[in-house]
C-alpha positions in Angstrom: 14.9 8.7 0.3 14.4 6.5 3.4 13.1 6.8 6.8 15.5 4.3 8.2 19.0 3.3 6.9 20.0 -0.2 6.0 21.7 -0.9 9.2 18.4 -0.4 11.0 16.9 -2.9 8.6 19.6 -5.4 9.4 19.0 -5.0 13.1 15.3 -5.6 12.5 16.0 -8.9 10.7 18.1 -10.2 13.6 15.9 -9.0 16.5 12.7 -10.3 18.1 9.3 -8.6 18.5 9.4 -5.7 20.9 6.8 -4.8 23.6 5.4 -2.1 21.3 5.1 -4.5 18.4 3.5 -7.1 20.6 0.9 -4.6 21.8 0.2 -3.3 18.2 0.0 -6.7 16.6 -1.6 -8.5 19.5 -4.8 -9.6 17.6 -2.9 -11.1 14.6 -0.3 -12.8 16.9 -3.3 -14.5 18.5 -4.5 -15.5 15.1 -1.2 -16.5 13.3 1.2 -17.0 16.3 4.3 -15.3 17.4 6.6 -17.2 15.1 4.7 -16.3 12.0 4.5 -12.6 13.1 8.2 -12.5 13.7 8.8 -13.9 10.1 6.7 -11.0 8.7 8.4 -8.3 10.7 11.8 -9.7 9.7 11.0 -9.6 6.0 11.7 -7.1 3.2 9.3 -6.5 0.5 10.0 -4.7 -2.9 6.9 -3.3 -4.5 7.4 -2.2 -8.1 5.0 0.5 -9.5 2.8 2.8 -7.4 -0.1 2.8 -9.8 -3.6 2.1 -8.4 -3.4 -1.6 -7.4 -0.4 -0.9 -5.2 -2.3 1.3 -2.8 -4.6 -1.4 -1.2 -1.7 -3.8 -1.2 0.7 -1.5 0.6 -1.9 -0.6 3.2 -2.5 -4.3 4.1 1.2 -5.2 4.1 2.2 -2.3 6.3 -0.6 -2.6 8.8 0.2 -6.3 9.2 3.7 -5.4 10.3 6.3 -6.4 7.7 9.8 -5.3 8.5 10.8 -3.2 5.5 9.0 -1.9 2.4 10.9 -0.7 -0.6 8.7 1.2 -3.2 10.0 1.9 -6.7 8.3 4.1 -9.4 9.6 6.4 -12.0 6.5 8.5 -12.7 4.9 11.6 -11.4 1.4 11.9 -10.0 -1.3 12.8 -12.5 -4.9 13.8 -12.0 -5.9 10.3 -13.2 -3.8 8.8 -10.3 -5.9 10.6 -7.7 -9.0 8.4 -8.4 -7.0 5.2 -8.0 -6.1 5.1 -4.3 -5.5 7.0 -1.1 -1.7 7.5 -1.3 -1.8 10.6 -3.5 -3.8 13.6 -2.1 -4.7 16.5 -4.2 -5.0 18.8 -1.2 -1.4 18.2 -0.3 -0.3 19.1 -3.8 0.5 15.6 -5.0 -0.1 16.2 -8.7 3.2 16.8 -10.4 5.3 15.3 -7.5 7.2 12.1 -7.9 4.9 9.2 -7.0 7.4 7.8 -4.5 7.8 11.2 -2.7 4.0 11.8 -2.7 3.1 8.4 -1.3 5.8 8.1 1.4 4.1 10.3 4.1 0.9 8.4 3.7 2.6 5.0 3.9 4.6 6.1 7.0 1.4 7.2 8.8 0.0 3.7 8.5 2.6 2.1 10.7 5.6 4.0 12.0 7.3 0.7 12.9 7.8 -0.3 9.3 11.1 0.8 7.7 10.5 2.5 4.4 12.6 3.1 1.4 11.4 5.0 -1.6 13.3 4.9 -4.9 12.1 7.2 -7.8 13.0 4.9 -10.6 12.0 1.4 -11.8 15.6 0.7 -13.1 17.0 -1.9 -13.4 13.7 -3.8 -13.3 12.1 -1.7 -16.2 14.2 0.3 -18.5 13.5 2.8 -21.4 15.3 1.0 -24.1 15.3 4.1 -26.3 17.6 5.7 -23.7 19.5 2.8 -22.1 22.0 0.6 -24.0 20.5 -2.7 -25.0 23.9 -4.2 -24.1 23.3 -3.7 -20.4 22.8 -7.0 -18.5 19.4 -6.2 -16.9 18.9 -9.5 -15.2 22.4 -9.5 -13.5 21.6 -6.0 -12.2 18.2 -7.1 -11.0 19.7 -10.0 -9.1 22.4 -7.9 -7.6 19.9 -5.3 -6.5 17.7 -8.0 -4.8 20.6 -9.6 -3.1 22.1 -6.3 -1.9 18.7 -5.2 -0.5 18.1 -8.6 0.9 14.6 -8.7 -0.6 12.4 -11.6 0.4 9.4 -10.9 -1.9 9.1 -8.9 -5.1 5.6 -7.6 -5.9 5.2 -6.3 -9.4 1.9 -4.4 -10.0 0.3 -3.5 -13.4 3.2 -4.4 -15.6 3.4 -6.0 -19.0 3.6 -9.8 -19.5 7.2 -9.4 -20.8 8.2 -7.4 -17.8 6.7 -9.9 -15.4 8.5 -12.8 -17.0 11.9 -11.0 -16.9 11.5 -9.8 -13.2 10.2 -13.3 -12.2 13.3 -14.9 -13.7 15.6 -12.5 -11.8 13.8 -13.0 -8.5 14.2 -16.8 -8.9 17.9 -16.4 -9.4 18.2 -14.1 -6.4 16.3 -16.6 -4.2 13.4 -14.2 -3.7 9.7 -14.9 -3.9 7.7 -13.2 -6.7 4.2 -12.0 -7.2 2.8 -10.4 -10.3 -0.7 -8.8 -10.2 -2.8 -6.4 -12.2 -6.3 -5.3 -13.1 -8.0 -4.8 -16.4 -11.3 -3.0 -15.9 -13.4 -5.3 -13.7 -11.0 -8.2 -14.2 -7.8 -8.9 -12.3 -5.2 -11.5 -11.6 -2.6 -12.5 -9.0 0.3 -14.8 -10.0 2.7 -16.4 -7.5 6.1 -18.0 -8.0 7.4 -18.7 -4.5 10.4 -20.7 -5.8 11.4 -24.2 -6.5 11.1 -25.5 -2.8 8.6 -23.3 -0.8 8.0 -24.8 2.6 4.9 -24.0 4.8 2.9 -25.3 7.7 -0.6 -26.3 7.3 -3.4 -27.3 9.9 -3.7 -31.0 10.5 -6.7 -33.1 9.9 -9.4 -33.0 12.7 -8.1 -36.2 14.2 -4.5 -35.0 14.5 -3.2 -32.1 16.6 0.3 -31.9 15.0 0.9 -29.2 12.4 2.0 -30.6 9.1 5.1 -29.3 7.3 4.7 -29.3 3.5 6.8 -28.3 0.5 5.7 -27.2 -2.9 7.7 -26.4 -6.0 6.5 -23.4 -7.9 7.1 -22.7 -11.6 8.1 -19.3 -13.3 5.6 -17.4 -15.4 7.4 -18.5 -18.5 6.5 -22.2 -17.7 2.8 -21.1 -17.2 2.7 -19.6 -20.7 4.5 -22.5 -22.4 1.9 -24.3 -24.5 4.1 -27.3 -25.6 2.5 -29.7 -23.2 -1.1 -28.5 -23.0 -2.1 -31.7 -24.7 -1.5 -33.5 -21.4 -4.3 -33.7 -18.9 -4.7 -31.9 -15.6 -3.3 -34.9 -13.7 0.1 -34.2 -15.4 0.2 -30.5 -14.4 3.7 -30.9 -13.1 4.8 -31.7 -16.7 3.0 -28.6 -18.0 -0.3 -30.3 -18.7 -3.5 -28.2 -19.2 -5.1 -27.5 -15.8 -8.5 -28.0 -17.5 -8.0 -31.0 -19.9 -9.9 -34.1 -18.7 -11.9 -32.3 -16.0 -15.7 -33.0 -15.6 -18.2 -30.4 -16.4 -18.7 -29.6 -12.8 -15.0 -29.4 -11.9 -14.4 -27.3 -15.0 -17.1 -24.8 -13.9 -15.6 -24.6 -10.3 -12.4 -23.3 -11.9 -14.2 -20.4 -13.7 -12.3 -20.9 -17.1 -13.8 -17.8 -18.7 -12.0 -15.6 -16.1 -8.5 -17.0 -16.7 -9.0 -17.2 -20.5 -9.7 -13.5 -20.4 -6.4 -12.8 -18.7 -4.4 -15.2 -20.9 -6.0 -13.7 -24.0 -5.0 -10.1 -23.0 -1.4 -11.3 -22.3 -1.3 -12.8 -25.7 -2.7 -9.7 -27.3 -0.2 -7.5 -25.5 2.6 -9.9 -26.6 1.6 -9.5 -30.2 1.1 -5.8 -30.2 3.2 -4.4 -27.3 0.0 -2.8 -26.1 -3.4 -3.6 -24.6 -6.6 -3.3 -26.5 -8.3 0.1 -26.2 -11.6 -0.2 -28.1 -10.2 0.3 -31.5 -11.7 -1.3 -34.6 -11.0 -5.0 -34.9 -9.4 -5.4 -31.4 -12.6 -7.1 -30.0 -12.7 -9.6 -32.7 -8.9 -10.4 -32.4 -9.2 -10.8 -28.6 -12.2 -13.1 -29.0 -10.3 -15.2 -31.5 -7.3 -15.5 -29.2 -9.5 -16.5 -26.3 -11.3 -19.1 -28.4 -7.9 -20.4 -29.6 -6.8 -20.8 -26.0 -10.1 -22.6 -25.0 -9.4 -25.2 -27.7 -5.8 -25.6 -26.9 -6.4 -26.1 -23.2 -9.0 -28.8 -23.9 -11.7 -27.2 -21.8 -14.8 -29.2 -21.4 -17.3 -28.0 -24.0 -20.3 -28.9 -21.9 -18.9 -26.5 -19.3 -17.8 -23.8 -21.7 -18.9 -24.3 -25.3 -17.7 -20.9 -26.2 -16.1 -17.8 -24.7 -18.6 -15.4 -23.0 -18.7 -12.4 -25.4 -19.7 -10.0 -22.6 -16.3 -10.5 -20.8 -14.4 -10.0 -24.1 -16.4 -6.9 -24.9 -15.5 -5.4 -21.5 -11.8 -6.4 -21.8 -11.5 -5.0 -25.3 -13.0 -1.7 -24.2 -11.8 -1.2 -20.7 -8.5 -3.1 -20.3 -6.6 0.0 -19.5 -9.2 1.4 -17.1 -8.9 1.3 -13.3 -12.1 0.7 -11.2 -11.7 1.3 -7.4 -13.8 -1.7 -6.3 -11.7 -4.1 -8.4 -8.4 -2.5 -7.1 -9.6 -2.9 -3.5 -10.6 -6.6 -4.1 -7.5 -7.6 -6.0 -5.1 -5.5 -3.9 -6.5 -7.1 -0.7 -6.2 -10.7 -2.1 -2.6 -9.9 -3.3 -1.5 -8.5 0.2 -3.2 -11.4 2.0 -1.3 -13.9 0.0 2.0 -12.2 0.3 1.5 -12.3 4.1 0.7 -16.1 3.9 3.9 -16.6 2.0 6.0 -14.5 4.5 4.4 -16.1 7.5 4.5 -19.7 6.0 1.1 -20.2 7.6 -1.6 -21.7 5.3 -1.4 -22.4 1.6 -0.7 -19.5 -0.7 -2.1 -19.2 -4.2 -1.0 -22.1 -6.4 -0.4 -20.4 -8.7 -2.7 -18.1 -10.8 -5.8 -16.4 -9.5 -8.2 -14.8 -12.0 -11.3 -12.8 -10.9 -14.2 -11.0 -12.5 -15.4 -8.6 -9.8 -18.5 -7.5 -11.7 -20.0 -11.0 -11.8 -18.3 -12.1 -8.5 -16.5 -15.1 -10.0 -12.9 -16.2 -9.8 -10.8 -19.2 -9.1 -7.2 -20.4 -8.7 -5.7 -22.8 -11.3 -2.5 -24.6 -11.0 -0.1 -24.3 -14.0 3.0 -26.3 -14.6 3.1 -27.5 -10.9 2.7 -30.6 -8.9 0.9 -31.2 -5.6 2.3 -30.3 -2.2 4.5 -33.0 -0.6 5.7 -33.7 2.9 8.8 -31.6 3.6 11.9 -33.4 4.3 
């Protein structure tokens, strides 16, 4: 189901900003510049899963004026979905409808200039292996889809660690940028993999009026999770060194290690059990043990974090599967803002993992398996 056909999307990519668009986006053109706005309106974004986090993200992307949005989801709207965002409206009979069909009218009302495509499945990006043959080459189909639809950015919301790794790998092969994001109760994360040679423009120092063109090489999620070189210090991050090892007490605290440890511990728990903790007996203790194991393996300064904060683990063990609207709004806003940075190539996007605790108002970006920005050729 689509409000515009693919030919219209192709024309959009090749055209320039119209008078209507210039009027609608006047404020942000003044902020970002015409070139950046034109990059955004010529872009195609694929958003996977219309669960709660997607709502705020979609709103910000569509209002900013991206060219085309493709949304994919295989589920139907439940009563639980109604409390997670504004795209599903009970008064319009959303419960029981396909999520894509229920959401499309609300998305279209935000900005009629954005081309929309809704696909009521997550295949080939997520398959039910009990139904589909394991012999299917999922990655090849993903790459083919991304190239056929000319996707610039893939945004995967509220998916498992395994799904994120696989989709990220396919996006890299297709030459598309990738974002994975999710929330676990009051905690959330945004991961960015913008490819092996992402170029951007940054503001110059005060004594220089010339914009600086920079390049940065991002790493896939699989490299972030690879522990083999965590014994190396943060100064060797490009080789996979720990982003915390060798930092001072003050620098360690600035990176809010407790927040990212909570996310990594949940991913490891999910990897071991194919499920998130849900408050069952023994899960809190296992999650705490995983987080402590990670703290030691990463060489985190013990003066800054002598042990894992049990309150965070208590919350994650009990509420990892819960959605809290304030957290969804914060993480969804941060995610959309960063996608727009990547598309416009103005200002530095996340490098490369953001973890937040919205209850305590903490969070920080840590750089995993990546080097610093360099001057673009």
